[in-house]
MIRO-803123 format. One record per residue: residue in one letter; x, y, z of N, C-alpha, C, O in turn. Coordinates in steps of 0.02 Angstrom, whole numbers, plus 50000, padded with zeros to 5 digits. Example, Ala and Ser with C-alpha at 12.3 -4.5 7.8 and 13.67 -1.06 7.14 Angstrom:
<rs>
A506604971650390506154977550390506604983550390507124983450423S506424988850354506844994750357506455000250394506705005750402
</rs>
This chain:
<rs>
M580065632752538580385636952488580085643952492579475644652501T580495649152486580255656052487580525659452425581135660052417I580085661652381580295665152320579875671452314579365672252348I580085675952271579685681952257579175679952204579365678652147P578535679652222578035677052175577785682052124577425680152078G577975688352130577735693352083577895700252108578335701252150A577525705152081577655712152100576995715952102576515713952070Y576985721352141576395725552145576455731352097576995734252087I575885732952066575855738152015575305743152033574775741152056D575435749552024574925754552037574355753751986574475753051926S573745753852011573175753151966572585756951996572635759752051S572025757051960571415760451983570835755551980570745752051931F570445755552034569845751452036569265756152052569165758252109G568885757851999568395763152006568755769752017569175771551977N568595773252070568935779552087569485778552138569765783352164K569645772252151570115770652204570795768552176570825764552129K571325771152205572005769052187572165762552226572075762252286V572395757552190572535751152223573215748552201573485750552149N573485743952240574085740252222573875733452193573655729052229A573945732852128573755726552095574355721852094574925723952083F574215715452106574755710452108574825707052040574345704452013S575435707252014575585704051950576055698151963576645699251978P575815691951956576245686151970576815685651920576755687951863S577355682551941577925681651897577745677051838577355672351848P578005678351778577885673851722578175666851737578645666151776L577885661851706578125654951713578605653251657578555655951602P579095648751670579205645151733579545649651786579845654751769I579475647551848579805651151903580245646251941580185640151934E580685648951981581145644852020580795641952080580845644452136V580425636652068580075633152123580145625652111580095623352054S580265621952163580365614752156580095611252218580085614152272P579885604952210579635601152267580175600252320580765599852304S579965599852383580415598452438580325591252460579875587752435W580735589052507580675582152533579995581252566579725575652565D579725586552595579075585952628578515584252579577985581852599H578635585452514578125584052464578155576952438577675574552407M578695573452449578795566952416578275561752437577995558352394E578145561252502577655556152524576955557652498576645553252470P576695563852507576025565152480576005564652404575485562852376Y576555566352370576565565652297576505558352277576105556652233H576895553952309576865546852291576195543752311575955539352276K575905546052366575235543652385574725545552331574305541452312A574755551752309574285554052258574375550152193573875547952163M574995549252171575125545652109574925538352115574685535452066T575015535352173574815528352183574065527652177573825522952145K573685532252207572955531852202572715533352131572215530352109I573045537852097572875538952026572985532651986572565530951944S573545529251997573695523051962573165517751976572945514251930E572965517252039572435512352057571785514052021571445509651995A571615520452021570995522551987571045521251912570565518851882N571605522951882571695521651811571595514351794571265512651745N571875509951836571845502751822571155499751838570925495251802N570835502151891570205499151912569605501751875569095498351871L569655507651848569075510651814569115509951739568705512851703I569605506251715569725505951643569135502651606569035503851546E568755498351641568195494951609567565499251608567075497451575I567555504751644566985509251644567015513551581567545516051563S566445514351547566455518151485566605525451498566435528151551R566925528451450567095535551455566455539751465566455544451504A565925537951428565305541751433565005541451503564735546451527T565055535651536564785534951603565175539151653564885542651694I565835538951648566255542951694566135550351683566075554151732V566085552451621565955559451607565285561551636565235566751669N564765557551624564095559351648564075560051724563785564751750I564385555351759564335555351832564805560551863564595564651904L565445560251845565935564551878565895571751856566045576251895F565705573051793565635579951771565035583251805565055589151822K564495579551814563925582251852564145584051923563995589451948K564505579451953564735580452022565175586652027565085590852071E565655587251982566095593051983565715599451970565855604552001S565235599251925564855605251909564475607851969564425613951979V564205603352009563835605352069564295608152122564185613552149F564835604352139565275606552193565665612852175565755617252217S565915613152114566295619052094565855625252094566085630752111S565225624452075564755630152076564575632052147564485637952162Q564535627052192564375628652262564915632952294564765637052338I565535632152273566075636352299565915643652285566105648152323E565575644852229565405651752208564725654052234564505659552217G564385649852274563785652152307563125649052285562605651152310T563135644252238562505641052220562295636052274562705634052316H561655634052272561395629752325561085623252298560885619052337S561045622352232560755616252205561215610352221561825611052225S560905604552230561265598452249561305593652189561005594852137L561685588352198561715583152147561035579952137560835578352081N560675578952192560005576152186559545580752145559135578352106D559625587352154559245592152113559425591352039558985591351996Y560065590652025560295590051955560005583751924559745584051868Y560025578051959559755571851933558995572251926558715569751878S558665575451974557935576151971557735580451911557245579051877Y558115585851899557975590051841558085586151776557675586551730S558635582551773558785578651712558235573651697558115571951639A557895571151750557355566351741556695569751725556195566251713G556675576351726556065580051711555595580551770554995581751761L555855579651831555435579551891555385586351925554905587651961I555875590751914555835597551941556015602451886556325600751836E555805608651896555925613851846556625616751853556925616551906Q556855619451798557515622551797557485629051838556975632451838N558045630651871558095637051907558795639951896559205636951861D558925645751925559565649151912560165644951933560665644651897D560115641651991560675637652014560795631651968561375630051953L560255628451946560335622851899560615625251833560995621651800N560415631251812560715634051751561465634451757561825632951709E561705636451816562435636851828562755629951822563275629151791N562425624951852562695618151849562735615551778563235612651757I562195616551741562165614051672562675617551628563015614451587A562735624151637563235627951598563945625551615564365625051570H564065624151679564725621651699564865614951667565405613851640F564375610451669564445603851637564615604651563565075601451538N564245608951528564355609851456565045612551441565375610351394A565275617351481565935620251471566485615151485566975614751448L566405611251538566905606151556566925600751503567465598651482F566345598451481566315593251429566615595751364566995592151331Y566455601851345566725604651283567495604951285567825602851238S567765607351340568495607951346568825601151342569315600151307Y568545596351380568825589551381568795586451312569285583551289K568215587051278568135583951212568595587051161568875583551119Q568685593551163569135596951116569845594351123570175592851073L570085593751184570765591251196570815583851178571325581651151L570295580051193570285572951176570335571951101570645567151078D570025576351063570025575850990570675578450959570735578650898G571145580551001571795582450975571915589850967572435591850941R571455593950990571555601150985572095603251034572085601051091P572555607451014573055609951061572745614651112572225617751099F573055615051170572805619451222572975626651203573555628351193T572465630951199572565637951180572125642451224571665640151257L572285648851223571855653651256571165653851224570665655251257G571145652451159570505652251124570045646951155569445648151161L570325641251174569925636051205569655638251273569075637051289I570085641551312569855644151377569285649151367568795648951404K569345653551318568825658451306568165655151283567625657351303E568225649951242567615646451220567265643051279566655643151284A567665639951323567375636851382567045642151426566505641051453H567365647951433567075653351472566415655851442565945657351479R566395656251377565775658451344565205653551361564645655751378L565335647051356564825642151373564615642551446564025641851462L565095643751490564945644351561564515650351576564035649951614M564685656051546564345662251562563675663051526563195665451555E563645661051463563025661851426562475657351452561885658551439G562665652051487562165647451513561875649551579561455645951607S562095655251607561845657351672561635664651670561935668651635Q561125666251708560875673151708561385678051735561455683651709R561745676151787562215680851817562825682051773563185686951782G562945677551724563545678151684563455681251616563935682951583E562815681951593562705684051525562925691251512563035693151455N562995695251565563225702151557563945703151579564165708751592K564315697651583565005697851607565505696451550566025693251561N565335698751490565775697851432565975690651421566575689051424P565495686151410565645679051400566145677951343566055680551288G566665674151357567165672451306567685677751293568075677151246S567705683051334568185688451324568555689951388568275689851443F569205691351381569585693551440569355700551460569105704451419R569435701951523569215708451549569645714151520570225713151501N569355720151518569725726051495569755731351549569885737251534S569645729251611569695734051667569975730351728570005724251730Q570175734251777570425731351840569855727751876569295730351880N569995721951903569495718451943569775717152013570345719052028S569375713952055569605712452122569335705752144568865703152116I569645702952195569405696852227569185698852297569595700152341R568525698952307568225700752372568465707552397568495708752457M568635711852350568835718852367569465719352410569605724652438T569825713852416570435713952457571065712152417571615713852438F570975708852361571545706952319571405709352248570865708252221F571905712552218571815715452152572295712052103572895713052107P572035708152056572455704852006572775709951959572625715951964P573205707751913573565712451870573095716551825572565714051805P573285722751809572895726751762572855723351694573245718851680P572385725451652572255721951588572865720951544572945715551515L573295725951538573875725251494574335719651518574535715351479Q574505719651581574935714451609574565707651609574875702451600M573915707951619573515701851619573575698151552573675692051551Q573525701751498573565698551432574255695451421574305689851395D574775698951440575465696251432575545689951474575855685051452L575265689951535575325684151579574925678251553575125672551562M574355679551522573955674051493574305671051432574285665051422D574635675251392575035672651337575595668251363575755663051335N575895670451418576435666651449576165659951477576495654851470L575565660151507575275654051535575115649051480575235643051488E574855651451424574725647051367575365643551344575375637551332S575905647451338576545644651317576805639551368577075634351348Y576725640951431576965636351483576575629751481576865624451487I575915630151473575515624051470575695619951409575725613751413Q575825623251353575995619651292576695616551295576805611051269N577165620151325577865618051323578135615551390578625611851391H577825617651445578035616151515578795615051519579035609651535N579145620451505579875620251501580195620951569580565625651583D580035616151612580375615451676580365608151695580115603951658D580635606451754580685599451774580165597551825580225592351858L579645601551834579135599951883578735593751863578535593251805P578615589051909578155583551894577465586351878577285591651903P577075582851838576435585551814575945587751868575595592751859L575905584151925575435586351977575625593152005575195597252019F576275594252014576505600852038576375606151985576195611752000R576465604151922576355608851867575615610851865575445616751854A575165605951875574445607551875574275612251932573875616851924A574585611151991574475615552048574725622552033574405627552050L575295623052000575585629551982575145633151932575035639151937V574895629451881574465632551831573825635151863573595640651847H573535631251908572915633551941573045639851981572655644651977Y573585639952020573745646052057573835651952010573545657352020Q574225650951957574385656451912573755659251880573665665351875F573305654751858572685657051827572265661051876571995666351859E572215658551937571805662151987572115668852006571755673652019A572785669152009573115675452024573015680551968572945686551981I573005678151906572905682651849572175684951844572045690751830H571705680251857570985681851857570795685551793570605691351795P570835682151735570775685851671570065687851652569975692051608F569555684851683568865686351664568515690751717568745691251774E567975693751696567575697651744567255693151796567185695051854D567065687051775566745682251821566895675251795567075674351736G566825670251838566925663351817567635660951822567785655351799N568095664851851568795662951853568915656551894569305652251874G568565655951951568665650151993568465643751959568825638751960R567875643951927567625637951894568055635951834568195630051823I568255640951794568695639451737569365636851762569645632151733G569625639951814570265637751842570245630551867570735626951860R569685628551897569625621651921569535616751862569745611051866M569215619151808569165614951749569855613451720569985607951695L570305618351725570985617351699571315611351731571685607651697I571205610251795571545604851831571365598051800571805594351780S570715596551797570505589951774570655588951700570855583451680T570555594151659570685593351588571425592651573571615588751529L571845596451608572565595951595572855589351620573315586651588L572605586651675572865580151698572725574751646573135570251637C572155575251613572015570551557572455572251497572755567751466H572485578551480572865580851421573605578851427573915577251377W573865579151487574575577351498574675569851510575235567651521G574135565951508574195558651514574265555951584574445550151593I574125560051635574165557651704573575553251720573655548151754T572985555151698572395550851705572165548651636572155552551588R571985542151631571755539551566571055542151550570885543251492L570665543051603569985545651597569915551551645570315552251691P569415555851634569355561851677569075560151746568485561251760I569505557651789569275555051854569475559551913569225558551968I569925564351902570135568651957569835575551949569995579251902H569385577351995569065583851996569095586352068568895582852114L569355592352078569495594652145568955599252175569035601752230G568415600352138567885604652164567615602352231567495606352276E567505595752238567235593052300567715594252358567505596352412Y568355592952347568865593952399568935601352417568965603052476F568955605552367569005612752380568385615352415568435619752458K567805612752397567185614952431567205612952505567015616852548S567435606852519567465604452588567975608252629567925608652691N568475611052596569015614752629569065621752600569615624252586R568485624952591568455631252554568905636652583569265639952546Q568875637552649569255642952679570005641852670570375646452654E570225635652681570935634152673571145634852599571685637352584Y570705632652554570845633352482570985640652464571485642152432M570545645152485570635652252470571265654952503571635658852473E571375652952565571945655552602572605653052573573085656852569R572635646752553573255644052523573445647752459574025649452449L572945649052417573095652852356573335659852372573805662352342L573005663052420573185669952438573885670252467574255674952454Q574075665252507574725665352539575295664452489575855666652501V575165661152433575685660752381575845667752356576425669552349S575325671652343575425678552319575735683052372576165687252357K575525682152434575775686552487576475684852511576885689252522T576605678352519577235676252551577645671352511578195669452532G577385669152454577755664152415577715657152444578155653052433D577175655752481577115649152514576855643852465576285641652470F577285642052419577115636552373577115629852410576745625252391D577515629152462577525623052501576825621252525576585615652514G576505625952559575845624652586575325623252532574905618852541W575355626952477574895625952422574995619052390574505615552378F575615617152376575745610652346575505604952390575195600252366L575635605352455575415600052501574655599452502574385593952499F574325605152506573595605252505573325602252440572855598252442F573615604052385573395601652319573495594152313573045590552291L574075591652333574225584452328573745580352371573515575052349K573595582752430573105579252473572425579052439572065574152445G572255584452404571615584552369571595579552312571085576252302V572135579052274572165574152219572085567052247571705563052220E572455565552300572395558952330571685557652354571405552252341A571385562552388570705561752414570205560452359569765556152366Q570265564052303569785563252249569895556752210569415553952183A570505554352206570625547852176570325542352219570015537652193I570395542952285570085538152331569325538352324568995533152323N569055544352319568325545052312568065541852248567545538752248A568445542652193568235539652130568235532052135567775528752112L568755529252166568785522052176568215519652220567885514652205S568085523252274567555521352320566875521552286566465517152297L566765526652246566135527352211565995521252167565445518452168W566505519352128566395513652083566365507052120566035502352096N566695506452176566625500352216565915499752243565625494252244K565625505352264564935505252289564445503452234563965499852245I564575506052174564135504452117564185497052099563675493852086T564795494352100564895487252085564525482952137564195478052118F564575484752200564225481052253563475481452243563125476452252L563225487352224562505488152213562265483652156561735480552161K562645483252102562455478852047562385471652071561905468252054E562875469352110562855462452135562255461552182561935456252182E562115466552223561555466152269560885465652232560465461552250I560805469652180560175469352141560115462652107559585459552107L560665460252076560645453852041560455448252089560085443652070S560715448552150560585443152198559845442552215559615437152234K559465447952208558755447852224558345444152171557755443052181F558665442352116558315438652063558515431252063558315427552018K558885428952113559095421952115558495417152118558525411652092S557965419452150557365415152155556965414952091556455411452086D557195418652040556845418951975557355417151921557575421551884P557545410651916558095408651872557995410451798558485411551762K557375410851775557255412551705557495419651689557705421151633V557445423951739557665430951730558385431851752558755435551721H558585428451806559235429451839559815428651791560315432251797T559765424051745560345422551701560335426451635560775425351593T559845430751625559785433951559560235440151553560365443651602S560465441251493560855447251480560425453451484560665458951499S559765452651472559315458451476559295461251547559315467351556L559265456751597559265459051666559915462751682559905468051713R560465459851661561115463051676561165469851642561455474551670S560905470451582560915476951548560495482051585560695487851591C559915479951610559495484551648559835486651713559815492451732I560145481851747560495483351809561075488151797561165492951835D561455486951744562005491451728561765498551718562075503351741Y561205499251684560945506051671560715509251736560875515051750I560345505551776560055508351837560595510151887560525514951925A561145506351888561685507651936562035514251923562365516951968Y561985516851863562305523151845561815528951835562015534651827N561165527351834560655532351820560085531651871559665527251863P560075535851921559585534951975558855535751953558425532251979F558725540151905558045541151879558015538751807558495539651769F557465535651789557425532851721556705531051704556275530251747T556585530451639555955527651614556115521051579556695519551566V555595517351564555695511151525556005512751458556455509251435N555775518151426556045520051361556785521951366557175520651320D556985525251422557695526951431558125520751427558625520551391I557925515551464558335509451467558315505851400558835503651375A557725505351371557665501851306558075505351253558415502151213G558045511951252558415515751201559155515251209559525515151160E559395515051271560115514951283560405507951278560975507151254T560035502851299560315496051302560135491651242560485486751229G559605493451206559385489351151558945483451172558745479451131V558785483051236558345477851261557625479651241557425485551243E557245474551221556545475751201556165479551255556245478151315K555745484251234555375488351281554945484151329554935485451389Q554605479051301554175474951344554585471051394554375470051451T555175468751373555615465151420555835469751476555835467851535V556035475851458556225480751510555645482051557555735482251618N555055482851529554465484151570554335478551620554175479851678N554415472351597554315466551641554835466451697554665465051755I555455468051680555995468051731555885473551782555975472551842I555685479551758555565485051804554975483551850554995485251909D554455480451824553895478451866554125473851922553915474551979K554565469151905554825464651957555255468452007555245466952067M555635473451983556045477452029555625481652077555805482652134V555055483952052554595487552096554335482752150554305484552209Q554145476652130553895471752178554425469952230554275468852289K555055469652207555605467852253555875473952291556365473452328M555545479752281555735486052314556455488152298556795491052340I556665486652237557315489052212557245496152185557675500352195V556685497352151556545503952124555835506052144555415501852162D555705512452141555045515252156554835519852100555255522352062R554185521152095553955526252050554075533052082553925534152140A554355537652042554535544252068554105549852040554105555352067G553745548551986553345553651954553235551951881553295546251861K553075557051842552965556051771553345561151730553435566951750R553565558951671553845563451621553385562851561553425558151522G552945567751552552425566851502551955561351525551685561551580K551855556351483551435550651501551845544851530551555540051555A552505545351527552935539751549553065540051624553175545451652H553035534251655553225533851726553985534751733554375531751696V554185538851781554885539551798555005535451862554635536151911Y555515531251860555685527051917556325529551949556725532951917V556425527852012557035529752047557305523652084556925519952115C557955522752080558305517952123558635522152177559135525552166N558345521952236558585526352290559295524852310559665529352330K559505518652305560195516952324560685519952273561215522352293T560505519952209560925523252159560955530752173561485533852171R560365533552187560345540852201560775542552261561135547552259D560755538552314561155539952373561905539352358562295543452381I562095534252319562805533352303563055539152261563585541952276L562685541052210562925546352165562875553252196563275557652181S562385554252240562295560852271562765561952330562965567552343N562935556452365563335557152426564025553952420564425554652466G564165550552365564825547452356564895541252397565425538052395
</rs>
């Protein structure tokens, strides 16, 4: 499909005259082609499988694991270098906070806030986007001077080669985007609509900084908000990070040539890939639980207890932990947890990783590898 995606407007960037691109208001005359049908159905099939297979996993567990993962990968697209292992090590009190981890934590907080607000029934508004942006920017050193929670009031650029709409047109386009998300007055299937919203937001670039991360948050939160995913299981930061150059180029080509075909295909493949990754992650965790349990078969007094299963469930989702962490979360007696962890150390299931205050911090390396590497 080839459509006119917008228009160029005279603007100024510093002392330089530039042609700023103003995307067309939504909805626009764009529709899926036959080439999109197979990848669309593949993506929806994998989402359905993930919805059905992950339904027994608690919402809190999925949020903790997948939001951390998205926070790291989405931030890496913007140049941070901290890893998931760094994030888990920091959460366990084993390493000190740094600028990159600040970015990850701020991203997690903004994503969680947005998701929780929509889950609690709040309508999608520009106010919500601004609040998420404030949390994202105020939590990081590089963002605190970038007008957290406010749309820009000057011309900006993307890598000094692409100039989004000037502030006046930007505000009108954001009002239009809010209306489109609330009413989605077209016949596009929701996955295409999410792809269109992400493109539109990135083309508008309403903030001084943080546009990419907020735009990627929109994808996962809107898929939940629109009922496509029962739980927040689709996050595209990892896929976009792995295909960063193509991701940037696909978005740019929509603005330059109207190539929605290429963008939609790329987006659908990403949704399918991340649904597969979510399923694979939980399959690996399930296998790990069974593997740990099997190592207690020679100890029947412990093997059949609910206390052991509660400890295993916790460890399979939390690579670093203390005895108090498990006891506090599961309700298992502290001494019972201590006895089980001692046995796990003997069986080389977990190791001591350091101390948090006076408490020993333990690590299950297999859990760490699964959560850090997928």
